[in-house]
N, C-alpha and C positions, 0 to 999 in steps of 0.2 A: 134680693134676686130669687129665682125659682129654686126648687129642690135641687141639691147638688147632683143627685142621680140623673137629673134631666139636663144638667148644665153642659153647654157646649162652649169651648174656648176657640179662639181664632189665632192661628199662628201667622204672624205678619212678616216673618223673615224673608219669605219668597216674593213678596208683593212687587218688588222692583226688579226681580230677576227673571220674570217669566218670558221676556223676549227671546232668551236663548235656552228655554227649558228643555228642548229636545237634546241639545248638546250636554247640558248638565245631567239629564237623565242617563244618557249613554255613558258619561264619565262616572256617575255614581254607581250605575249597575256594574260596569267593568271593575270598579274599585271594590265593590262588595263581593263579587264573584271571586276576584283575585285574593281578597282577604280570607274568604272561606277556604279557598284552594290551598294556599300556602300553610295555613294553620292545620288543616286536616292532613295535609301531606306530612308535616312534621310529626303530628300525633300518631298517625298510622305507622310511620317509619319506626318510631320508638317502640310502639306496641308489638310490631312484628319481629324486630331484631332483639334477640335475647341478650346480646352483649350490651345493649343500651338500657337494660333494666337496672339502672342505678339511680340514686336519689336526685342528682342534679337534673337528669333527663325527665324524671317523673315530675319534678317541680316545673320544668320547662313546659311539659305537656299541660299542666294545670294553668300556666300563664297563657298558653295558646287557646285553651278552652275558654278561659275568661275573656280573651280577645274576641272570640266568636260571639260570646254572649253580649259583649259591649257593642260590637258592630251590628248585631241583630236587633238591639234595642233602638237603633238609630236609622239604619238604612231602609227597612221596609216602609216606614211611614214617610220618609223623605221621597222615595221612589213613587209612592202613591200621590203625594202632593205635587210632584213635578209634572204629573200627567192630569191632575184634577184642576178644575176651575176654583174650587173652594178648598181652603186649607184649615178646615175645622177639625177639632179633636174633642172627644167627650172628656169630661172631667175625670172619670174613672180611667180612661185611656191615658190621659196625661199623667195621672199618679202612677200607673203601671210603667210608663216610660221613665218617669222619675226613678222608680225603684230599680229598673234595669240599668239605667245609666250610672247611678250612684253606687249600686252594688258592684258594678264593674270597676269604678274608680277605687273604692275602698279595698276590693279584693286585689287589685293591681298593686297598691301600696303594700299590703300585707304579704303578698306573694314575693315581691322584690325583697322585702325584709327577711323572709324565711330563706330565700336563695342566698342572700348575703351571709346569713348565719351558717348555711351549709358550706359555702366556700371558705368561711373562716375556719371551720373545723377541718376541712379537707387540706388546707395549706398550713395552718398554724398548729394543728394537732393531727398530723397524718397517721401516726401510730395508733391513735385512739379513735380514728374516724369510724371504722367498721363497728366498733363497740358503741359509740355515741349515736351514730346515724343508722339505726336499725330499721327494718321494714315497718315495725310497729311505731317507731318514732316518726317516720315519714308520714304514715297514715294519721297520726295524731296532729302533726303540723298542718296537713291538708285540711283536716276537720276543723282545727282552730281557725285557719285562714277563712274558710267559708262561713263558719258560725259567727265569727267576729264581724265579718263584712255584712252578713245578712242582718245581724242585730243592729249595727250602726245605721244601716239603711232603713230598717223597719221603724226605728225610733224617729228618725228624721222625717220620713214620709208621713207617719202618724201625726206628728206635730203640725206638718203642713196641711194635712187633710182636715184637721180640726179648726182651721182658720176660716172665718166667714169671708166670702169674696164679694167685692162690689164692682169689679171690672172683669173683662173677659178677653182682653187683647194681650197675647204673649208676643213680645217683640223679638222672637227667635224662630229658627226653623225647627226646633224641637223643644220639649218642655225641660226646664231646669228648675231646681228648687228656688233659687233666688228670684227668678222671673215670676213664679207662681206666688211666692210670698209677697211680692210687690203688688199683687192684685188684691190683697186683703185690705179691708177697711178697719181692722182692729189692731190692738197692740201686738207686736211681733217680738217682744223682748226675749221670750223663752226660746224662740227659734234662733235668734241672734246669739244667745248664750250657747246653745247647743252647737251652732256653727263654729263658734270660737273654740269650744272643747274639741270638736273634730279636727279643726285646723291645728291646734296644739298637739293632738295625738299623732297626726301624720307628720308634723314637723319633727316630733320626737323619733318617729320611725326613720325619717330621712337622716337624722343625726346618728342613729344607731348604725345605719348602713355606711355612713361616711367614717365612723369610728372603726367599724370592721375593716374597711378598706385601708385605713391607716396601718392596721396590723398586717393586712395582706401584703401591702407594698413593702413593709419592713421585712417580712418573711421571704418574699420573692427576691429581694436583693441579696439574701444570704447564699442561696443555693441555685444552681442553674436549673435543676429539675422543678423547683418551686416557681422560678421565673417563667418557665415554659407553661406550667399549669395555670399561672396567673394570666398569661397572655391568651391562652386558649379558652378558658372558662370565665374568667373574671372581667376581662375587657368587654365581651358581649353583654354581660350583665350590667356593667357600668354604662355602656352605650344605651341599653334599654331604659335604664333609670333616667338618664339625661333626656332621652327622647320624650319619655312620659312626662317628666317635670316641665320640660320646655313647652310641650303641647298644652299642659294644664295651665301654665302661666298665660298663654295666649287667650284661653277662655276667661281667666280672671280679668285680663286687660279688657276684653270685650265687654264683660259684665259691668265693669267700673267706668270705662271710657267709651265703649261703643254705643252708637245711637245716632239716629238721623242718617242722612246720606242716602243716596240712591244710586242706581245703575251699577257701575264698576265698584264703587265704594261699598255698596250693600253686599255685592258678591264677595268682596274681600272680607268683610265683617263676618259673613256666614262661614267662610272657610276658616277663619281664625277661631270662631266660636266652636266649631265642630272638630277641630284638629285633634283633640285628645281622644275622640272616638274613631278617627279615621287613620291617623298616622301610626300610633303604637301597635294596634292589632295587625296592621299590614307589615310593618317594619320588623317587629320582634322576631317572628320565625325566620325571616330572611337573614337577620343579623346572626342568629344562632346557627342557621343552616350553612351560612358562608364561613363562619369562624370555627365551628367545632368539626374537627376532621372526621370523627366517627360518623356524625350525622350527614355531613356533606358527601362522604364516600358512599354511604348506604343509599342516599337519595339518587345519586348519579348512577349507581348500579341498578336501582329499580327502574330508572327511565331509559337506560341504555342496554340493559340485559336482553340478549337475544336467546330464546330457547333453542336448545340443541335439536337438530332434526331427528325425527323418529327413525330408528333403525329397525328394519324388519327382522323378525326372528329367522335364524337359519333353518 
């Protein structure tokens, strides 16, 4: 095939869904705008309210920022394709989308792990929490989260970029690593091994989260105050984790078993394939905004506050 810098791939996921593309465009645009709005609202609320400058809320803002990055790696190209007759993407553009999508996935996993660690310290070691979770420790955990995620993504994208391609049709509405690897006409053993390493790594993270929650449940059953703290801060985190894992499972099911089909079936497959990029970024800030009293109260105050009328000087 031609030089990779000149290579153009074709996204085939929308081929059977164009009869209702105006409806899909309106829905996608509304979903993207709403995703940006709810995440930015939560981030700005935490930044402006000094009483919310605590580790759990800082980690929450990081989760929301990552959600914006994940949604922005998916929606703009989708919105363009819904209005275009051709669904082409350059090879470099495909790799860039790969980088954005997988950095979001890896950062989400690591962020949820860090948040589980924070809740473990807050509930199981409350007297030592202020000493263990200092501002410096929070900064180090955030730096670790992003460096680890960027490194994982960079290695994976580099391995994929080095593969020679002999096909150009991607059977999805956006680029994913597995779909691009399937376009290669050479041995992909190294890519498969790295994929298994990443899978094991994130399974281990999930196990760590579940172990921490075992300790959290035990601690919350002892004291009423711990139980209230568990319900207020840990249940939203657990719900976020379940939403993310469930959405990711839909993508795995699509990759393994999705294929063929047209019309309504194709639209359903597209929805399942993109759910991990659509649902968690939209739902996460809503879950936290609804369940955390401090954030919910502050947001309601921001939207319902009426400025006092100006009183003229005597």
